[in-house]
C-alpha positions in Angstrom: 0.2 0.1 0.2 2.8 2.3 0.8 4.4 1.9 -2.4 1.5 2.2 -4.4 1.0 5.5 -3.2 4.7 6.5 -3.6 4.1 5.0 -7.3 1.3 7.3 -7.2 3.0 10.5 -7.0 5.9 9.4 -9.3 3.4 8.5 -12.0 -0.2 8.0 -13.5 -2.2 5.3 -14.7 -4.4 6.8 -17.6 -7.6 5.8 -19.7 -8.2 7.3 -23.3 -11.2 7.2 -25.4 -9.7 8.4 -28.2 -12.2 9.4 -30.3 -13.2 10.8 -33.5 -15.1 13.8 -32.3 -13.8 13.9 -28.6 -10.7 12.5 -26.6 -11.5 11.9 -22.5 -9.1 11.1 -20.1 -9.6 9.4 -17.1 -6.6 9.3 -14.5 -6.7 7.1 -11.3 -7.8 8.2 -8.4 -9.0 11.7 -9.8 -11.9 10.6 -12.4 -12.2 12.1 -15.9 -10.4 15.2 -16.0 -10.2 16.2 -19.4 -12.9 15.9 -22.1 -11.8 17.9 -25.7 -12.9 18.0 -29.5 -10.4 16.1 -31.3 -8.7 18.6 -33.1 -5.5 20.1 -33.7 -5.0 23.6 -35.1 -1.4 23.7 -37.2 1.0 26.7 -38.7 0.9 25.0 -42.4 4.3 27.2 -43.0 6.1 25.8 -39.7 4.7 23.1 -39.0 3.4 24.6 -35.3 0.9 23.7 -33.2 -1.3 26.6 -32.3 -3.8 24.7 -30.6 -5.3 21.4 -29.2 -9.0 20.5 -28.4 -11.4 22.9 -27.8 -9.4 26.4 -29.0 -8.9 24.2 -32.1 -12.1 23.8 -32.8 -13.1 27.5 -32.5 -10.9 27.4 -35.7 -12.4 24.7 -38.3 -14.3 27.1 -41.3 -12.5 30.2 -40.1 -8.9 30.0 -40.5 -6.4 31.8 -42.6 -4.9 30.2 -45.4 -1.6 29.7 -43.9 -3.5 27.6 -40.5 -5.1 24.2 -40.6 -7.9 22.9 -38.1 -7.4 19.2 -38.5 -9.1 16.4 -36.9 -6.8 13.2 -37.0 -8.8 10.5 -36.4 -11.3 9.1 -38.7 -13.7 6.6 -38.9 -12.4 5.5 -35.2 -8.4 5.4 -36.4 -5.7 7.3 -36.8 -5.5 8.9 -40.2 -3.0 11.3 -39.6 0.2 10.2 -37.4 1.7 13.2 -36.4 -0.3 15.3 -35.6 -2.2 12.8 -33.5 1.3 12.4 -31.5 1.1 16.0 -31.1 -3.0 15.9 -29.4 -1.9 13.2 -27.7 1.3 14.3 -26.3 -0.8 17.8 -25.2 -3.7 15.4 -23.3 -1.3 13.2 -21.7 0.9 15.9 -20.1 -2.1 17.8 -19.2 -3.8 14.9 -17.5 -0.6 13.6 -15.6 1.1 17.1 -14.8 3.7 18.9 -14.8 6.1 17.2 -11.9 5.4 13.4 -12.2 8.9 11.8 -12.8 7.8 8.5 -14.3 6.1 8.1 -17.6 2.0 7.0 -17.2 0.9 3.8 -18.2 -1.8 4.4 -20.4 -5.0 2.4 -21.5 -6.5 3.6 -24.5 -9.9 2.0 -26.1 -10.3 1.7 -29.8 -12.9 -0.3 -32.5 -14.1 -4.0 -32.8 -13.2 -3.6 -35.9 -9.8 -2.4 -35.9 -6.5 -4.0 -37.9 -3.3 -5.3 -37.0 -1.7 -2.0 -38.5 -4.5 0.7 -37.4 -3.6 -1.2 -33.6 0.2 -0.7 -33.5 -0.4 3.0 -35.0 -2.2 3.7 -31.5 0.2 2.0 -29.6 2.9 4.1 -31.7 1.3 7.3 -31.2 0.5 7.0 -27.4 4.4 5.9 -26.4 5.3 9.2 -28.7 3.6 11.0 -26.9 4.7 9.8 -23.4 3.4 6.3 -22.5 5.9 4.3 -21.2 3.5 1.2 -20.9 0.6 1.1 -23.6 -2.7 -1.2 -23.6 -5.7 -1.5 -25.6 -9.5 -2.3 -25.1 -12.4 -2.7 -27.5 -14.7 0.4 -26.9 -17.9 -1.4 -26.3 -16.4 -3.9 -23.8 -14.9 -0.5 -22.1 -18.5 1.3 -22.5 -20.3 -2.0 -21.3 -18.3 -1.6 -17.9 -18.4 2.3 -17.6 -22.5 2.2 -17.7 -22.3 -0.8 -15.1 -23.5 -3.9 -17.2 -23.2 -7.2 -15.1 -20.3 -7.9 -18.0 -18.5 -10.6 -15.4 -22.1 -13.1 -15.2 -22.4 -16.0 -17.2 -25.5 -13.9 -19.2 -25.5 -11.5 -22.0 -25.7 -8.0 -21.7 -25.8 -5.7 -25.2 -24.3 -2.5 -25.7 -24.5 -0.2 -28.0 -22.1 2.7 -28.5 -22.5 5.0 -31.3 -19.3 7.3 -31.7 -18.1 10.1 -34.3 -17.1 7.6 -36.5 -18.1 4.3 -35.9 -21.1 2.7 -33.8 -19.9 -0.2 -31.5 -22.4 -3.1 -31.2 -21.4 -5.9 -28.7 -23.3 -9.1 -27.2 -20.8 -10.1 -23.6 -20.8 -12.5 -21.7 -18.3 -13.9 -19.2 -16.2 -10.6 -19.0 -15.4 -10.6 -23.2 -17.2 -10.1 -26.3 -18.9 -12.9 -27.5 -20.4 -11.1 -30.5 -20.0 -7.7 -32.3 -20.1 -5.6 -35.2 -18.5 -2.1 -35.7 -20.2 0.0 -38.6 -18.7 3.1 -39.9 -21.4 5.5 -39.3 -22.1 7.3 -36.4 -22.2 11.2 -35.1 -20.5 12.3 -38.1 -22.1 10.8 -41.2 -25.4 12.1 -38.9 -24.1 16.1 -39.0 -22.9 15.2 -43.1 -26.5 14.1 -44.4 -27.4 17.7 -42.7 -25.1 19.2 -44.7 -26.1 17.4 -47.7 -29.9 18.1 -46.6 -29.3 21.9 -46.4 -27.5 22.4 -49.5 -30.0 20.1 -51.4 -32.9 21.4 -50.0 -32.4 25.4 -49.1 -29.3 25.9 -51.5 -27.5 26.8 -48.1 -23.8 26.1 -47.7 -23.4 24.9 -43.9 -20.3 23.7 -42.1 -19.5 21.1 -39.8 -20.4 22.9 -36.5 -23.7 24.5 -37.9 -24.6 20.9 -38.3 -23.6 19.2 -35.4 -25.8 22.5 -33.5 -28.5 21.8 -35.7 -28.5 17.9 -34.7 -28.4 18.5 -30.7 -30.8 21.2 -31.0 -33.6 19.6 -33.0 -32.3 15.9 -34.3 -34.4 13.0 -34.0 -34.9 9.3 -35.2 -38.5 9.4 -34.1 -41.6 11.3 -34.4 -41.8 14.0 -31.3 -44.3 14.6 -28.7 -43.8 18.7 -30.0 -41.8 19.2 -33.6 -39.1 22.1 -33.3 -37.9 24.8 -35.1 -34.6 26.7 -36.1 -33.3 29.2 -37.7 -29.6 28.5 -39.4 -27.6 30.8 -41.2 -25.3 30.2 -43.9 -23.8 30.4 -47.5 -26.7 30.9 -50.1 -25.9 28.7 -53.1 -29.2 28.9 -54.9 -29.6 29.4 -58.6 -28.8 33.6 -58.9 -25.4 32.4 -57.4 -25.3 35.3 -55.0 -23.1 33.5 -52.8 -24.1 35.9 -49.5 -25.0 35.3 -46.1 -28.6 34.1 -45.6 -31.0 32.7 -42.9 -33.5 30.2 -42.8 -35.4 28.3 -40.5 -35.9 24.5 -40.6 -38.2 22.0 -38.9 -37.2 19.2 -36.7 -39.2 17.0 -39.0 -36.8 18.0 -42.1 -34.0 16.9 -40.2 -35.4 13.5 -39.1 -35.6 13.0 -42.8 -32.2 13.9 -43.2 -31.5 11.4 -40.6 -32.6 8.2 -41.8 -29.8 7.1 -43.6 -27.5 7.0 -41.1 -30.3 5.7 -38.3 -31.2 3.1 -40.3 -27.3 1.8 -41.0 -27.6 1.7 -36.8 -30.4 0.0 -37.1 -29.5 -3.0 -39.1 -26.4 -3.2 -37.4 -28.4 -4.1 -34.4 -30.6 -6.0 -36.2 -27.9 -7.9 -37.8 -26.2 -8.4 -34.0 -29.1 -10.0 -33.0 -30.1 -12.0 -35.6 -26.4 -13.9 -35.8 -26.1 -14.4 -31.9 -26.8 -17.7 -29.9 -30.2 -18.0 -29.2 -29.2 -18.3 -25.0 -27.8 -14.8 -25.7 -30.7 -14.0 -27.1 -32.8 -15.1 -24.4 -30.9 -13.5 -21.7 -31.2 -9.9 -24.1 -35.4 -10.7 -23.0 -34.7 -10.2 -19.7 -31.5 -7.9 -20.2 -32.3 -5.4 -22.9 -30.3 -3.2 -24.7 -28.3 0.3 -23.3 -27.0 2.9 -25.6 -23.3 5.0 -24.7 -21.7 7.5 -26.6 -22.8 11.1 -28.3 -25.0 9.9 -30.9 -27.2 7.6 -27.9 -28.3 11.5 -27.2 -30.2 11.5 -30.6 -33.8 12.2 -29.6 -36.2 9.2 -30.2 -33.1 6.8 -30.8 -33.5 4.2 -28.1 -38.2 4.4 -29.0 -36.2 3.2 -32.6 -34.4 0.7 -32.0 -37.0 -0.8 -29.3 -39.7 -0.9 -32.0 -37.5 -2.4 -34.6 -36.0 -5.2 -32.0 -39.1 -5.7 -29.7 -36.5 -5.5 -26.8 -36.5 -3.0 -24.1 -33.9 -0.1 -25.2 -32.3 2.8 -22.9 -29.6 5.7 -22.6 -26.9 5.7 -20.5 -26.9 7.8 -17.5 -23.8 9.1 -18.7 -23.3 8.1 -21.9 -21.1 10.6 -23.2 -18.0 9.3 -20.7 -19.4 5.5 -20.7 -16.2 4.0 -22.7 -13.3 6.5 -20.5 -15.6 5.8 -17.2 -14.6 1.9 -18.0 -11.3 2.2 -18.9 -11.5 4.0 -15.6 -13.1 1.0 -13.6 -10.5 -1.1 -15.0 -7.1 0.5 -14.2 -9.0 0.6 -10.2 -9.5 -2.8 -10.7 -7.6 -4.9 -8.0 -6.6 -6.8 -10.8 -5.4 -4.0 -13.2 -5.1 -4.5 -16.8 -1.6 -3.4 -16.6 -1.1 -7.0 -14.5 -2.6 -9.1 -17.1 -0.3 -10.5 -19.7 -0.6 -8.2 -23.2 -2.7 -10.0 -25.2 -5.8 -9.9 -22.7 -6.2 -6.0 -23.1 -7.9 -6.5 -25.5 -10.8 -8.8 -25.7 -11.7 -11.3 -28.5 -14.9 -12.0 -29.9 -16.7 -13.1 -32.8 -17.7 -10.6 -35.6 -20.6 -10.0 -36.6 -21.3 -9.2 -40.6 -22.1 -5.5 -39.9 -18.5 -4.0 -40.8 -18.9 -1.1 -43.1 
């Protein structure tokens, strides 16, 4: 016990949800200490990092030609290794503090559909960013642990984690993923559908930040008890080609229609997982239902739609945004920490479903 206290003064164990849209960091004995957008602003002339996280996100769509606001993560995996290194280095340093003598050990959550090459890219990036030991855990397993599902019991539990780049569907039993599916359709795809809708229907060009705000304010997957309206500002791209700023009023009904394609893909992934899982697990899910996690789980009415489509009880986790990173924290603070296990055990092994795409 005394040695553990001394060690905690020298270094930290850190859990990271390295997401396409947001990165969250958990520090043992402190909880979630960071929740920042996965964005880095770089001076293209000098290569110098100007801002990371929230400060960099503000610059998206508003930067001069020599400044680039970059999202280094795409569909849950690293798209730009050098920028990811800089982003992780910034987050790890902020989470660890300035006066730690030893480099931290880091547990990172990754999608179930990640390849061997992508796995090594995440590990290498974390090491270059300052981690002395790196372990990985599959996102849906961390999510299930984070929302408090009985993952260690011999009964089937189902979690659907809808992030920025991917939707992870998993059925878990005996502390392992026994069936999973990963579909590259989540929050980003919803935002892109809204951008396309505004361009096609209203001849209005909007940015991704505006699309995300529309989704949050009036987006839905199921008919609402009280439909909403919203004023949206953008650039006119109509037939006359004025290219001037313009404002239009949109409704929640039309945005629900715009979101129908990505929502349908998520529903299909869930149904595919249920159609191909073992009969005993299906029976368990009648009692246990489905839990939704991740930022996409907050889309209004998605739980009702999935319940209608599957016939199962569907609930949204109480802390859906932090489900994955909270799960890494539980794993790190467990008496049998992931760092006391063989390296191969840090990623659960399970059958993958046919909803990859």
